[in-house]
N, C-alpha and C positions, 0 to 999 in steps of 0.2 A: 619613498617607494610609491609608484603609481598604482592605480586600481587594478590594472592587469597583473602586475607583479604580485600584489597582495592576494589576488584571487587564485594564484597558482601555487598550491602547497608543494613541498618537496616530496619526492618519491623515494621509496626504499626497494632496492632489488638485491637479491642475495645469490652469490655463487658459492657452491659447495664442492670442494675437492674430496673425492670419495676416499674411503678407507683403503689403505694400500700396504703391502708388505715392506719391511725394512730389515736391515742386518742388525740383529740384537746380539751383544756379547754376553748376555745373561743366560744362566741356566734356566730353561723354561720348565714350567710345571706340566703335569700330565694334561694333555689336551690343549695346552696354551700355544697360540700362534702369534708370532711377532708382527703386529700390524700397527700402522700409524692411524690415529683417529681421523674421521672425516672432519674437515675444517672449513670455516666460512670466511668469505670476504664480502663486504657489503658496499654497494654503491648508493650514496645519498646524492640525489640530483634534482636540479631545477630545470627550467626550459633550456638553458645553455651550458650550465656548469655542473660539475660533479666532484665529489671527493670519495676516496676509497677508505674503508676502515679495515685494516690489517692486510699485510702483504704475503702472509703465509711463509713457506719454508724454502722450497726447491725452485730450480730453474723452471721446471715444468709447471709448478703452481703459478709462478709469476707470469709465464707466457700465456697460460690458460685464462688467468684473471684478466690480463690485458686484452686478449682477443675477445673475451666476453664483454668487457666494459666498453670497448670501442664500438660495439654494435649499437650502443645507445646514442652515439653521436654527440656526446657532451665533452666539453673541455675539462680535463681532469686537472684540478688546481692543487691538489695535495693528497698525500697518503698518510693517514693517521693511525697510530698503533695503540691498541687497548692496554697492553701490559708487556712486560719484558721477556716473557718466554720466547725463545728463539723461533719456535715454529709459527709465530705470528708476525715476525718482522724480518727474518733472515733473507727472505725473498725480495726485500726492498731494493737492493742494488739493481737486480735484474728488472724489476717492475718499473723503476724510474727510467730505465733505458727506453722503455716503450712510451713514456710520457715525460719528455725532457723539460717541459715547462713546469712540471710539478716538483715538489720537494716532500721529504718525509718528516713528519712531526710526531711528537709525543709529549705528554706531561713530564715534568722534571723527574719524578720518581720512576717513570717508565723508561725514559732515556738513560737514567743512571743504571738501572738493572740491565738494559740492553748492552751498555758499555761493559758491564761486569761479565756478561755472557760471552762477549768477544774474547776477553782475556781467559775466561774459563775454558773455552774451546781450544784456544791456543795451547793451553797446558795439558788438557785432558783428551783432546780430539773427540769429545763426546759426540758432537753432531757430525763431523766429517767422517768418523768411523762408521756411523750408522747410515749415512747417505753419501757414500763415496762418489765423487765426480758430479754431484747434483747441487752443490752449494757454491756460492761466491767465495773466492779466496780473499777478496777485499770487501768485507761487509760494510754497508752504509748504515751507521747508527742514526736513528731518527734525531732530528734537531729538537732542542728544547722549545716547547710551546709555552709562551708566557701569557697566554690568555685562555679563558675557559669558554669563549664564544667564538665560533667559527661561522663565517658567512658563506652561504651558498646561494647565488642568485638573489641576494638580499634577505634571505631567510636565515635564521640562527639555528645552528646545531650546538648544543651545550655539552661540553666535557664535564663530567662529574667524577670527582675523586672518591670512590667508594671504599678504597682500602683493600680489604681482604677478599680475594677470590680464590682460585686454586694457587694463587701467589699473592703475597703482599704487594701493595702499591698498584692495585688494579684500577682502571678507569672504565667508564661507560660513556656512550654518546646518546644524548636525548634529543630527539627531533620533534619538537612540539607540533609543527605544522603538518607532519605526517603521522602524528599520534603513535610514535615508534621510539624504541630504545634499542641500541646496539650494545650488547653486553659483554663481548669478549668471553673470557672463561669465568665470569661471575655466575653465568647460567649455562646449563647444558640442556640439550634437546635429544632425548632418546639415545644418549651415548654415556657409557660409564664415566664417572667423574674422577679426575686426577687428584689424589690425596698424598702424593709423594712429599709435598712440603707443608701439608696441613694436618697438624695434630688435633686433638680434641678441642683445645681452646681456640685454635684458628678455624676449625670447622664451625664453632658457634659464632665466631666473628663473621664468617662467611654467610651463615644464615641471616645475620643482621644486615649484611650488605644486600642480600636479596630483598629484604624488607625495604631497603632504600629504593631499589628498582621498582618494587610493587607500588610504593607510594606515588610514583609517577602516573599510574593508571593508564599506561600505554596499551593500545590494542594490538600492536605488533611488537614482539619481543624476540630479538635475534640472538641466538646463542653462538658462541665462538666455535663450539664443537657440536654439530648436529647431523643427524642422518640425512642422506640425500632424499629430498622430497618431503621431509618432515615440516609440518606447518609451524609458523613462528607465532605461536599462541601464548597469551599470558599464563595459561595453565602450567607452562614449563617452570614458572617461578616456584609454585608450591611443590611441584614434582622434584625440583632440584633440592629444595629444603628437606623434603621427605627422604631423599636418597642420603643426604649428609647425616641426618639423624639416625637413619637405619644403619649406616656404616658404623657409627659410634656404638649403637646398641649391640650389633653383632660382634664388634671388636671387643667389647667388655666381657663377652662370654669366655674370652681367652681362647686357647687352642692354637692350632697351626695356621700357617698361611693358607693352606688348602681349606681348612675349616672356615676361615673368613671369606674366602672366595666363594665356596659353595653356599654358605649362608646368604651372601648377597645375591647370588644367582637365583636362589629360591624366591627372593623378593623382587629382583629386577632383571630377570633373565632375558627380557625382551630387548634390552638395550644393546646397541652396537658396541664394538671395541672392548671385548672382555680382557684383552691384554692390559689395558689401563687398570682394570680392577686388580689383576695380578700384581702390577707394579705398586699400586696403592697398598695392597695387603702385605707385601713384603716390607714396605717402609713402616707400616703400622706395627707389625710384629717386631721389627728391629728396634723401634722406639721403646718397647717394653724392656729391652735388655739393659 
């Protein structure tokens, strides 16, 4: 690497798709509104090249990410997916149409979950029923990435297998030259955290995953779900851990779904996307049965 290249660290820029309504088949609680969480896609770029982290969900998501990313004037060489939840990668087919030289990649555990989600949606119509006409009928599952080092204009972005986030098999992307880490759904930023698949033991493992992120001492910490305009500060690490532990504390008091929701709103009522809290509370109460 020449001196000019070595002197130019990578840059981090973040696009946030705002919270939006969707069609929910569930019976909603009093005051509950079915909205999808605000979600982020991150551009990691050097002087000439860039990669995107997470493709989000709908045609509109992908088109808006592409229009935003193209303004930076960088060659997009790949789209990398943090974890297998479909709202982070189902937009990949549409996004790659905008960047035909790029391909979609993910760690083996992420690609495996994405492939499972395709079959799950074929059977259940989970995603297509909630976002009719907004999703690709021929999803592109990310290719398996067999390295943990990704080069962008000669600089390394490291894929780290942290394990538990709001789903098992989660990964993050550490960018040392930018002093940044892109966390997917291991970290949340002013948004209620999804606990549908995370019981108490998994929440404790999730707390440990956040410790792994904290050990990187990054100054910029990008959450997979964040409020529009929220700063990507490392303080979101401790805030996410506090939320997870508070959820367990309130859940252990017993009571109804409504009790759990209202207890968490007393502690974290400033967060966006309370619908996610309702989903998490219903799942937690069901686990007691």
